[in-house]
GUBALUM-125937 format. One line per 5 residues: number of its first residue (from 0); their letters; for each residue x, y, z of N, C-alpha, C. Coordinates in steps of 0.02 Angstrom, whole numbers, padded with zeros to 5 digits. Example, Ala and Ser with C-alpha at 12.3 -4.5 7.8 and 13.67 -1.06 7.14 Angstrom:
2
0> as> 00660,-00284,00390,00615,-00225,00390,00660,-00165,00390; 00642,-00112,00354,00684,-00053,00357,00645,00002,00394 $
This chain:
235
0> mhkmc> 08054,11551,08426,08019,11489,08406,07989,11456,08468; 07924,11442,08466,07889,11414,08523,07896,11338,08523; 07908,11310,08583,07910,11238,08591,07840,11211,08603; 07823,11157,08570,07757,11127,08579,07757,11084,08642; 07707,11092,08683,07699,11051,08744,07666,10986,08724 $
5> vmgvr> 07703,10932,08727,07676,10867,08706,07630,10838,08758; 07652,10838,08822,07613,10808,08876,07604,10859,08932; 07549,10853,08968,07535,10897,09025,07474,10873,09062; 07454,10912,09111,07394,10897,09150,07348,10957,09148; 07288,10947,09130,07238,11000,09126,07182,10986,09175 $
10> tswrt> 07159,11039,09208,07104,11032,09256,07041,11064,09227; 06989,11025,09227,06923,11050,09204,06881,11066,09266; 06864,11130,09274,06830,11153,09334,06755,11156,09324; 06718,11144,09379,06645,11149,09379,06623,11188,09440; 06582,11239,09431,06557,11280,09487,06499,11245,09522 $
15> vadge> 06504,11239,09589,06452,11204,09626,06415,11251,09675; 06444,11310,09689,06412,11357,09735,06446,11424,09728; 06417,11474,09759,06449,11540,09760,06431,11575,09825; 06462,11632,09836,06449,11669,09897,06497,11728,09904; 06503,11752,09965,06548,11807,09980,06597,11785,10033 $
20> ffcpd> 06660,11805,10027,06710,11788,10077,06761,11844,10081; 06805,11837,10131,06861,11885,10138,06920,11856,10100; 06937,11887,10044,06991,11860,10002,07059,11876,10034; 07100,11825,10048,07165,11838,10079,07211,11879,10035; 07207,11871,09969,07251,11908,09924,07227,11980,09912 $
25> cggdr> 07162,11988,09904,07134,12056,09893,07133,12095,09958; 07126,12060,10014,07122,12095,10079,07056,12129,10091; 07002,12101,10063,06936,12130,10072,06882,12081,10053; 06820,12101,10061,06763,12059,10044,06756,12053,09968; 06749,11991,09944,06741,11979,09873,06692,11922,09862 $
30> nylrr> 06664,11918,09803,06623,11860,09784,06670,11802,09766; 06645,11742,09777,06686,11683,09759,06642,11631,09725; 06676,11588,09687,06645,11528,09659,06677,11468,09693; 06635,11424,09718,06661,11360,09746,06663,11310,09689; 06723,11284,09675,06732,11244,09615,06765,11177,09631 $
35> tgrrr> 06745,11127,09595,06778,11062,09597,06800,11046,09526; 06847,11000,09520,06871,10986,09453,06898,10915,09445; 06915,10900,09383,06946,10835,09367,07010,10849,09329; 07064,10817,09350,07128,10823,09316,07133,10768,09262; 07158,10788,09206,07168,10740,09151,07236,10749,09119 $
40> ltvlg> 07268,10693,09105,07331,10695,09068,07316,10712,08995; 07352,10761,08968,07340,10781,08899,07402,10765,08857; 07389,10747,08796,07442,10735,08746,07425,10777,08685; 07471,10822,08669,07460,10869,08615,07395,10909,08625; 07381,10924,08689,07323,10965,08705,07258,10927,08711 $
45> lplvs> 07259,10862,08697,07197,10822,08700,07194,10785,08766; 07138,10794,08804,07131,10758,08868,07121,10683,08857; 07161,10644,08893,07157,10572,08883,07141,10535,08949; 07191,10530,08993,07184,10488,09053,07166,10531,09113; 07117,10509,09152,07097,10545,09213,07152,10540,09265 $
50> rgaag> 07166,10596,09298,07217,10597,09351,07186,10612,09419; 07122,10604,09424,07089,10612,09489,07055,10679,09498; 07025,10687,09556,06986,10747,09571,07030,10805,09593; 07006,10866,09582,07040,10926,09605,06991,10967,09647; 07019,11002,09696,06976,11045,09737,06945,11006,09794 $
55> pvlec> 06893,11034,09825,06862,11097,09806,06905,11158,09822; 06896,11211,09783,06931,11273,09794,06881,11330,09792; 06901,11386,09821,06863,11448,09816,06901,11493,09767; 06868,11513,09714,06899,11556,09665,06873,11627,09673; 06917,11674,09688,06898,11743,09697,06877,11773,09630 $
60> sacrg> 06819,11807,09630,06794,11836,09568,06836,11896,09546; 06876,11925,09591,06916,11984,09573,06986,11965,09551; 07024,11930,09594,07094,11915,09577,07103,11847,09545; 07049,11806,09545,07050,11738,09516,07095,11691,09555; 07116,11711,09614,07156,11666,09655,07115,11607,09680 $
65> hfgpd> 07149,11551,09693,07116,11492,09720,07137,11482,09793; 07087,11467,09835,07100,11459,09907,07061,11398,09932; 07087,11368,09986,07053,11312,10015,06988,11332,10049; 06943,11284,10061,06879,11300,10093,06886,11332,10161; 06944,11323,10194,06954,11353,10260,06958,11429,10257 $
70> aldhp> 06963,11457,10197,06962,11530,10191,06895,11558,10214; 06843,11517,10214,06778,11539,10237,06776,11547,10313; 06827,11520,10348,06829,11527,10421,06841,11600,10441; 06871,11639,10398,06883,11709,10412,06820,11748,10395; 06791,11784,10444,06728,11819,10429,06739,11876,10380 $
75> ttvrf> 06687,11890,10342,06689,11949,10299,06692,12012,10342; 06709,12068,10312,06713,12130,10350,06646,12148,10381; 06592,12137,10343,06525,12151,10369,06510,12106,10429; 06524,12041,10421,06511,11993,10475,06554,12009,10536; 06617,12026,10525,06662,12042,10581,06635,12102,10620 $
80> samlr> 06613,12153,10585,06586,12213,10619,06525,12195,10661; 06482,12152,10634,06423,12131,10672,06443,12090,10734; 06492,12047,10726,06515,12007,10783,06544,12052,10838; 06581,12103,10818,06610,12149,10867,06556,12189,10903; 06507,12213,10866,06452,12250,10897,06415,12207,10948 $
85> davht> 06401,12144,10928,06365,12099,10972,06406,12082,11034; 06472,12076,11026,06515,12061,11083,06514,12118,11134; 06520,12179,11110,06518,12237,11156,06451,12240,11191; 06398,12228,11155,06330,12230,11183,06322,12177,11238; 06347,12117,11224,06340,12062,11273,06381,12076,11336 $
90> vtlal> 06443,12101,11327,06485,12117,11384,06451,12172,11427; 06423,12221,11394,06390,12276,11430,06332,12251,11471; 06289,12209,11442,06233,12182,11478,06255,12139,11537; 06308,12100,11527,06333,12057,11581,06357,12099,11640; 06391,12154,11626,06416,12197,11680,06359,12234,11715 $
95> laagg> 06309,12255,11677,06251,12288,11709,06213,12238,11752; 06208,12176,11728,06174,12125,11767,06212,12110,11832; 06278,12113,11829,06319,12097,11887,06322,12155,11936; 06327,12216,11911,06337,12274,11955,06276,12316,11968; 06222,12304,11932,06163,12344,11941,06166,12409,11901 $
100> tssra> 06110,12444,11900,06105,12505,11860,06083,12565,11901; 06093,12562,11966,06072,12618,12009,06115,12680,11997; 06176,12671,11973,06221,12727,11961,06208,12757,11892; 06197,12822,11891,06187,12857,11828,06250,12853,11785; 06309,12858,11818,06372,12856,11781,06381,12789,11746 $
105> vreta> 06361,12736,11779,06366,12669,11748,06320,12665,11688; 06258,12687,11696,06210,12684,11642,06234,12724,11581; 06259,12784,11594,06282,12827,11539,06343,12797,11505; 06390,12769,11544,06449,12738,11515,06430,12678,11473; 06382,12639,11498,06359,12580,11461,06328,12601,11394 $
110> vdtvr> 06285,12651,11395,06252,12673,11334,06304,12700,11285; 06351,12741,11309,06403,12769,11266,06445,12714,11233; 06460,12662,11272,06501,12607,11247,06465,12569,11191; 06401,12555,11202,06362,12518,11152,06352,12560,11089; 06340,12625,11098,06332,12669,11040,06396,12672,10999 $
115> aagfa> 06453,12678,11033,06517,12682,10999,06532,12618,10960; 06504,12562,10983,06516,12498,10949,06475,12491,10885; 06426,12535,10876,06387,12532,10814,06312,12533,10822; 06288,12527,10885,06216,12532,10897,06200,12605,10914; 06198,12647,10863,06193,12719,10873,06129,12740,10908 $
120> dcsed> 06076,12701,10902,06011,12720,10931,05999,12690,11000; 06049,12658,11028,06041,12626,11094,06024,12679,11147; 05979,12661,11193,05958,12706,11246,05960,12670,11313; 05956,12709,11368,05953,12678,11434,05892,12632,11439; 05835,12657,11415,05773,12617,11419,05781,12550,11384 $
125> elltl> 05816,12550,11327,05825,12488,11290,05866,12438,11331; 05921,12462,11361,05963,12418,11400,05926,12392,11462; 05888,12436,11495,05849,12415,11553,05796,12363,11535; 05765,12373,11477,05714,12325,11455,05746,12257,11442; 05805,12256,11411,05839,12193,11398,05859,12159,11463 $
130> laala> 05882,12199,11512,05900,12170,11577,05839,12140,11611; 05783,12174,11608,05722,12148,11638,05701,12083,11605; 05711,12079,11538,05694,12017,11502,05741,11961,11523; 05805,11977,11535,05852,11927,11558,05832,11900,11627; 05811,11946,11670,05792,11926,11737,05729,11884,11737 $
135> adtgr> 05684,11897,11690,05621,11860,11686,05631,11790,11658; 05688,11780,11624,05703,11715,11595,05735,11672,11650; 05699,11625,11675,05720,11585,11733,05790,11557,11724; 05831,11570,11775,05898,11541,11778,05951,11581,11743; 05933,11635,11710,05985,11673,11675,06028,11713,11723 $
140> ltgty> 05998,11739,11776,06036,11777,11824,06030,11742,11892; 06076,11757,11936,06078,11722,11999,06023,11744,12046; 06006,11807,12044,05953,11832,12088,05899,11864,12047; 05855,11902,12079,05802,11936,12044,05822,12007,12030; 05819,12027,11968,05838,12095,11949,05781,12143,11967 $
145> davtg> 05799,12196,12001,05750,12247,12022,05758,12306,11975; 05709,12315,11930,05714,12368,11880,05709,12437,11911; 05685,12442,11973,05678,12506,12006,05744,12528,12037; 05775,12482,12075,05838,12499,12109,05898,12484,12067; 05888,12441,12016,05945,12422,11974,05990,12373,12008 $
150> ghcgh> 05966,12335,12056,06008,12288,12091,05979,12218,12089; 06010,12174,12126,05988,12105,12129,05974,12085,12201; 05926,12041,12210,05917,12009,12274,05917,11934,12261; 05954,11899,12300,05958,11827,12286,06004,11794,12336; 06018,11731,12325,06059,11693,12371,06133,11710,12362 $
155> qgldp> 06168,11717,12417,06240,11730,12413,06276,11666,12396; 06334,11674,12365,06375,11616,12351,06362,11584,12284; 06310,11607,12249,06297,11581,12182,06341,11617,12132; 06343,11590,12072,06384,11618,12018,06361,11689,12003; 06401,11741,12018,06380,11809,12007,06367,11825,11934 $
160> cgtal> 06403,11791,11890,06394,11805,11819,06331,11772,11792; 06307,11719,11826,06250,11683,11800,06273,11634,11747; 06255,11570,11756,06281,11519,11710,06263,11533,11638; 06199,11549,11625,06177,11560,11556,06210,11623,11527; 06218,11674,11569,06249,11736,11545,06323,11724,11530 $
165> aielh> 06355,11682,11570,06425,11665,11557,06431,11627,11491; 06383,11584,11478,06383,11547,11414,06375,11596,11356; 06331,11645,11364,06321,11695,11311,06386,11734,11298; 06422,11750,11352,06486,11785,11343,06534,11743,11301; 06539,11679,11317,06584,11636,11280,06561,11629,11207 $
170> ealep> 06496,11624,11196,06470,11617,11128,06482,11680,11087; 06480,11738,11119,06490,11801,11083,06564,11817,11071; 06607,11796,11119,06677,11817,11116,06724,11766,11085; 06713,11702,11097,06760,11652,11074,06767,11649,10998; 06712,11654,10959,06721,11654,10886,06756,11717,10861 $
175> laphl> 06751,11771,10899,06780,11835,10879,06855,11839,10895; 06874,11810,10952,06942,11818,10978,06998,11802,10928; 06993,11746,10890,07049,11730,10845,07060,11782,10790; 07009,11822,10776,07014,11871,10722,07031,11942,10748; 07041,11948,10813,07061,12011,10843,07135,12010,10859 $
180> apagr> 07169,12065,10845,07239,12072,10866,07240,12076,10943; 07296,12060,10974,07300,12064,11048,07276,12131,11074; 07294,12186,11041,07272,12252,11064,07197,12259,11061; 07166,12228,11011,07093,12230,11005,07058,12192,11060; 07086,12134,11079,07056,12095,11133,07063,12132,11199 $
185> ellll> 07121,12163,11209,07131,12202,11270,07083,12261,11274; 07073,12294,11217,07028,12352,11215,06957,12332,11234; 06935,12275,11210,06867,12251,11225,06859,12239,11300; 06910,12210,11331,06908,12200,11403,06908,12267,11440; 06949,12314,11418,06953,12379,11451,06889,12419,11444 $
190> qgari> 06854,12410,11389,06789,12443,11382,06741,12420,11436; 06742,12355,11449,06701,12328,11503,06723,12354,11571; 06789,12359,11580,06815,12384,11644,06792,12455,11657; 06790,12496,11606,06768,12566,11615,06695,12569,11638; 06654,12524,11613,06584,12522,11636,06582,12505,11710 $
195> aladg> 06619,12453,11729,06619,12430,11799,06646,12483,11846; 06695,12522,11822,06728,12571,11865,06693,12639,11865; 06641,12647,11826,06608,12712,11821,06580,12735,11888; 06563,12689,11933,06536,12708,11998,06584,12691,12055; 06647,12679,12039,06696,12664,12092,06734,12600,12077 $
200> sytpa> 06749,12562,12130,06789,12502,12122,06748,12444,12094; 06784,12393,12071,06749,12332,12048,06714,12299,12106; 06654,12274,12094,06623,12229,12142,06647,12158,12126; 06642,12112,12173,06662,12042,12158,06627,12014,12097; 06562,12030,12089,06524,12004,12032,06551,12034,11967 $
205> erevl> 06568,12098,11968,06596,12129,11908,06664,12099,11891; 06705,12086,11942,06770,12056,11930,06762,11987,11898; 06712,11950,11921,06701,11883,11893,06680,11887,11820; 06636,11934,11805,06615,11944,11735,06676,11961,11692; 06717,12008,11715,06775,12029,11677,06826,11973,11670 $
210> stvgg> 06833,11932,11720,06878,11874,11715,06851,11825,11662; 06785,11816,11660,06754,11774,11609,06767,11803,11539; 06760,11869,11534,06773,11903,11470,06845,11892,11448; 06892,11901,11494,06963,11891,11478,06977,11821,11454; 06948,11772,11488,06959,11702,11468,06930,11688,11399 $
215> almlr> 06870,11713,11386,06838,11702,11321,06876,11736,11265; 06913,11789,11282,06953,11825,11232,07024,11797,11225; 07035,11740,11258,07100,11705,11254,07156,11746,11286; 07139,11787,11335,07190,11822,11373,07211,11779,11432; 07275,11779,11448,07298,11742,11507,07272,11776,11570 $
220> padtn> 07257,11737,11622,07232,11768,11685,07278,11823,11710; 07343,11814,11705,07390,11866,11728,07381,11930,11688; 07370,11923,11623,07361,11982,11581,07294,12016,11596; 07243,11975,11608,07178,12003,11626,07183,12043,11691; 07215,12015,11740,07223,12050,11804,07264,12114,11796 $
225> rllaa> 07316,12111,11755,07358,12170,11743,07317,12226,11711; 07277,12208,11662,07238,12259,11626,07184,12289,11672; 07153,12246,11712,07101,12272,11757,07131,12317,11811; 07191,12300,11834,07225,12344,11883,07244,12410,11851; 07268,12407,11788,07288,12469,11754,07228,12514,11741 $
230> artps> 07171,12484,11726,07110,12523,11713,07087,12559,11777; 07102,12529,11834,07081,12558,11898,07125,12617,11919; 07185,12620,11890,07232,12672,11909,07222,12734,11866; 07207,12791,11895,07197,12852,11856,07260,12869,11816; 07250,12890,11753,07307,12907,11711,07328,12978,11722 $
């Protein structure tokens, strides 16, 4: 025998937007409805007294779970992959700008790294063209990039990473870092280290770039130094 529910609270939902998000319960990209609602006290199933607003919530189209708007802070799988590709590309350009491209080993390692990150069609010419564009943009690099020798000429004592380039590193890495496991952040730093070490030891400018990378990835300075030392030691 079923008991009749005399009193209760019912929420009437209204859809105000939709989109795609990473559903915490499904563990993957799903469509969502952004919904707001009104709570009403019901008596014998009839809505009577308003009990205030409900939401906003994100309702997953697959599992029907409700989540707070902060669920949108987690990037979708597609967006995360794009952020990671862009981060590797930015780190690679920063290291080439700091260390030059006169070494064939450095150029090849840089291209291989960018291709492995998802830019399958990347070429040496493309990276060199981007570096030349960076150098032509006033103030992006500390000295003048020489596309022939792959080096820089400029005043000593200035920021080897270049203020604008350092800003780009932070802009590419800081939004990504919270969504990477510690091992993933370390791997991204080590990928940069391999580029810098392809022609020998780190230069001071390369070390500064890598320290900037470590900081932007929320690695402690001690951990950054440990990883860079380990990368320098042959296995």
